[in-house]
N, C-alpha and C positions, 0 to 999 in steps of 0.2 A: 551574635549580639555581640556588636562594636562597644568598645569600653566609652567611660564618660570618664572625663577628668571632675577631680575634686572642686578645683577653680572654679570649671564651670559649674557645676551640682550646688554650691554656697552661695555663686551670685544668684542663679538665673531663680533655684529651688522648685524644679518639676513635681511640686506637690504629687502624690500619689499615682507617680509612675514607675513602670522597674527599669530599673536601673544596672547596669553591670561596673565595679570600680575595680582597678588593678591596683595594690601599692601593694607596701611594708608592715609589717606590723608592729607600733610605733609600744602600744602596754596590751595586756589583758586582762581585766579582774572579771574575776566568778561570783556569781551570785543564785539564792537557788531557783535552780532552774534555767537560770539563762548565765548568760557571756556578754561585758562588753570589751569589743575590740575600734582599740587606735589603729582608724588605719590613715596612713599619709604616703600621698604617690608624688611628692615633689612637687607639683603643679604649685605648690602656694603654701605656706607658712602652717598654717590651718590644717590640723586632723578631722576626719570626719565619723564620729562615732558610729559603731553596725551594736545593734543587737541579734544576740545569735539564741535561739532558743534551742532546749537544750533535745529537745523532740527533732535537731536534722539527725539524717542517717551517721553521718558521719562525724557527726557533735565526739563522743565520746572517743575514738578511735584518734581524733585526727586535730579538733580543735579547743579540745579542751588540756589538748601539749603544746598549742599557737606558744611561741616566745617573741621579744622582742625580733626584729633582721628578718622574721617569717615574713615571703612572698605570697601573694593571695589573689587571688578573684572570686569578690563576689555579686553574685545577684539583687537583691530585692528591693522593695516598697518604701522610696523614699517620703518621711512623712513628716510634721513639727517634730519640736521635741519640745518636752517639757522640763528637762533640766536646763540649769543658770549658764550664760556663756555660751550658748548655740544654739540654732534657729532649725534647725534640720537632723535627720537623724537617722541612718538606715536598718531597716527590718529585714535581715538575711533571708533569703529559701532555701543558696544553696550556697556554699562556698567552697572552694578549689585549693587543697593548695599546692603553691608550684615549686616553694623550695624550704627548705628547711634552713633556720638556723640556731645552732647547740648553746642553748643560755651560758654553759658551762665555758666555753671559749670564744664567742661574738663580743666582741673588744668593745660596745658601745652600748652596756647596761645602762651605766646611770647617767641622767638626766644632765648631766658636766660633765666636761672633761677640759683638762687644760689644749690649751693652741697649741703648745708646744712638744704634747701625749699627741692630738692630732696630725701633727705632721710627723709621727710618725708609720702614719696608716693611713698615706694619701686616697689610698682605693676605697677606702672606706668612709672618710667623713667628711663628703658631699651631702651623707645621709642626713647628717645632724644639723637641729635647726639653724645655725648662724650659720653655719659655709655651707648650705643649701641656700639659703636668703645671701649670701654670696653670689653665686655661682646665678641667681635670678636679675636681684640688680646689673650681675654685667651685659651676661644677655641681653636685656632691654636697652642697656644706654650701647652697648655696641648697635642695637639696632637704628639709637637716635641718633645715633655717630652719621649712620649714612643720611639721613633722614635729613639729617641738616643742611647734608652736601650736597643734598639730591632739590634740594625746593630752593638753590641758589646756583644751579648750575653747575657745580663743578662736575667735572671726572673721575670717576674713579683710576688707577694705573697702577697696576700690578710692578713693584718694580724688584728689582734680584734682592731674593737671599745671600746668594753666592756672588761676592764680587769683587776689583781688587782693589775699590779705592779707600779711605779711610777719612770717612770723612769729615769727624775731629780732630783728625790729627793727632793721637794720642797712642797709636801705637797699639790699644789695648784690645787686639782681635784675636779670634779664634781660624784657627787658619785651617781650610781642605786642603785633604790632598787624599789623592788614591797612592802615594809610594808605601812602599813596607818598612816600611819603621820600624825592622828586626836590623832591612840592611838595607835603608835611602840611598840612593845613586850620591855620590858628592863629585863637586868640583873647586879645586885650590880650599880644599878643606871646609868647606859649606855644603847643604842639602844643595844640589842640582835641583832645582823648580821645573828647568823649562824641559825636565822628562819628565814632570806629572800630565794628569790628564788635562788640565787645560795650555799646559804648556808653560804656568808661570805659577808663583805663587797667590791663590789666593784666599778670601777670607769670609767669615760668618758679619753680615751685615751690621754699623752699626747706627746705621740710619737711610733712607732709603729719598734723602734730599737730593742729591744732588741726579739724580736717575728724574725725581718728578720736576724738576729745573728746563728740561729736555720737553718734554712736554707740555709747564705749564709753556714755554716759549712757540706752542705750536697750534695750542687748544686754549689758552688761555686758564681757565682756571680749575686744577687738579688738585687730588687728595690722593695718600696710598697709608694702606693704614694694614698696620703686619709687623710679625716677630722681629725685634731685632734684637743684637747680640754682644755684647761688655763682657770681654777677659778682665777685669778687674776686681781686684781679690779685696770687696769688701764687704766682709758678713754684718751689716749693718739693717732695720729696720726698712728702711730709703730702698735700699738695689738689689738686684737679681742679674742677673747672669745674662736672663731667657727673659726679654719682657715684650709687651703689645706699645709700636708705634700709631697715633694721628700727625698724618704731616701733613699740610695745605703748600704748596706752592698755586704762590698769584702775580700775573702778568699784572704790570702795568699797576701796578700798586707797591708803593710805597709804609715809612715805619706806623703810618699814622693809622690807614689804613688795614694794617697786616695784624694793630692790638685791634682794633675793632671786629673783628674777627675770629678773634681768639677770647675775648670776651663775651664776644655774641658766645659761640660755641657753648663757653663755657656753663655760661646762664644757662642754656637749652639745657644740656644732659643735666645741670642739678636739678632746675626745673620737671623734669623727664620723672627724675629718680623721685621728685617731692606725690608727683603726682601721681604716678603708676605703680611705685614701689611702695604704698605708702603700710603698710601693712609688714614686710622686710622690717625700714625703716625703723617704726616701733619697737623690733624688737631692737636693733642695736643701739635706739634710745633709750631699753630699759637693763639692757645688763650691758652693753659697751663703754656708751657714753651719752651720760645724761642730755647737755649741749648740744646734742646732732643736731635736731628740727629750728633750732634758733641761728646756728651757726650756719647751716645748709639756708634758710631763708630771710639771714645775714647780704649774702652774696646777691639773692637777687633785689636787694632793695635800692640800693643807689648805685653807681659807676664806680668802677674801679677805680682809685688814686694813681693817678700820673705821677713818678717819681723821676729824678733824672739823678744815676748815680751819685755826682757831686755830692748833690742834698743829702741823700741818702746816707752819705758817706759822716757828713754834717752831722745829722742830728742820731745816729749813731756814737758821736764823740761826743756832743751836747749831753747826751742823754744821762751820765753819771756811770753808767751800768757795769760792772767790772764782768769782760766776755773772757772764756776761755782764749780764742784767737783773738790775733791782735787785726783794727781796726784803720784802716792807711791805704789812703787812696793810691791805687794799681796791686791792693789786692782783691781777689774776690772775697764774694761776699761769704761768707759762713752759713749753715741753716741754723746757727743762732742768731744770726742776722737777721737773716730772711726772717724768725718765725717773730723777735725783738721786736720788727717792724710791721707786723702783721697782724700781730697778739697784742702787743704793749703801746703805740705811737700810735698806732692809725687803725685797729682794734675792723679791719678789713683787710678784704684786699691788696695790693700792691702792687702795679705797674713799672720797675723799675727800667729803665733808658739810658742808653749811651754811654757801653762802659766802657773802657779803655782797651784799647785796640790789642795790646797787650797780654792782655787776656782769654780774648773770645778768640773764633777761628778767621782763619785766611779770607772765606767766600762772603766775611760781614762787611758791609758799605761805610767804607773811610769820610767818616767826617769833616767837614771843611777846617777842622782847627790841626787835624793832622795827628790828633793825640785818641782819638774815641772814635766809635766804629759805629752803627745807628743797628746795637742790638737790643732784645727786649728779655727780662723775664719776669716775669707774671708769678707772685708769690701768697702761697695763700697760708691763712693762721692751719695750724696744726700741721702742716705738709710743710711749708719752705718752696719751695723755686716748684712751680707743678708745666709752667709751659717757658719756652726760653724759642728765641726765634729772634728776624733781622730782617732789614732789607739787605739784598744781596747785593752785591759788587757788578755792578754791570757794566764797568769802565777798562775793556781790556790793560790796557800800561796798568793800569792802578792793580790790577787785578794780578797783572804777574811781575809784580813786583811783590803783591805778600807772597805770591806761592816762592820767586825763591827766598825771599826773608826767610820765610819757616821754614824753608830748605826741603822742600817737596819734590819728587823727580817729575820735569814740567815733562815730559814724554806720556807721560800716566794720566796727566791733565789738560795733555794739547785739544783733546774733543772738547771740554768745560771751557779750554778756550775760544773753540770757535765757538761759542756761544756767544762771546764775544764778541765776536768781528763778521756774525754773518745776524743784519738785521734785531744787533739787542736792545731792550729793554728795562728799563726800573721793574726789576718784579721784589718777593719776599714771602716768607714763608712762616712756619715754627710747627716746631713738634710738642704735641700733649703726651704723655703717658700716660697711659692708657691703666696703668695699674695706678698711677701717680691718685687720678681723679676718682679710680675706686674707692681707695683709700680713703680719701676725702669724704666723699659718699655715705662713706657704713661706717665711720671712724675709727676703723681698726686698726691699732698700734702701729702691730706691723705688715710690711708690703706680701710677704710672703702668704697671710690669709688670704688675698682677694688674685692668687694668681692659680689656675688647679689643681699645678703641678708645678713645684717652683723649686729651678735652677739655681742655686747658689754653689761657691766653694767650697767642694768635699759634699754636695748631694745633686748625683744629678739620676736618682734613681726615685724608685719607692721609700 
């Protein structure tokens, strides 16, 4: 008999039918002549209560020994439950123990554990209510990303994970090599990457944007959704060394169009979470962030504020707030500035546009003032920057000058310049950090809780 998922049983409630459930024991309580088992199979937050009569053949030998973490199969009749807080229960006719969990050594005995402790047992933490809920929200929103773009005629492009391009120009990239690190070949005192697997130095990608532009200028609207990597030694609650990015690129699109798509995507994901993950969000609202639901609904309530960078700087200056980092035109906004704009001044998401070109990447379109670029960052309360994007520089001579000024090797970007020589058109795109939106939707304070296996400085294992 195929197993039923608990989420489906609780939703459909096929009373009086014989069903099979596979799952893990959360608790066992004994009474005279029977036991109550709480079983969870990961399909939803709720457990299914199982009533086990002492007359079952393996009751004394096995069922009476069941403890938190044991894996079981239960066959029985689904019935209405007289107990408060649950609509149905399962009256077991047969229980098979698939795997035991020794209560003396199984680390998830308490109902609540600190997130710091759970990070030390990443192989077991998805079995907790909170991290299991995060995993379900993450899966739901990943599907929602693809639904959003498919409904709008975008094509999915798988861009390279191994690359020779530094999209951000910051140099914070992980090197990929097949060389013998104990005795690497050298030339003129430096590692000779011409003798490496690809014949040159390669790295893990920090962004699929540049390659996505190739396909946008052939297919129109495309997106990539995949892992990206940054060798930035930032041990903070907002940074990971391995993370996932959603990056659309759109031909014949300017900055205003770009913002429209980004805002629509964010609202789509938040709305999807509120609609499809209500039970899990309820857990976060009870134990993580009591204002979570109201903050999510506020994202949907009205259009995002669109604010030029120069005005944002003035708003921060006249606020009278004592910031840790200085506020001045030409300096990048720090997290404290971004959150002050969204949480104190406007109390809603803010799109900051037209940043100084000196603090932005070479590929962003230069504005007519020759001081700023057509860039945008979307800032969210509690998070700060959640989206970064721009209209891309489509003019060959201007792009050539930006690459030269940035000191980037022109030979490595000749293909990128070629896109401006052969049928160039205005185009734009953005990057949404998937973990950042999951962090916002769940209310989790640390980004390490919203990725299955956090990769951070000094931590690449379990």
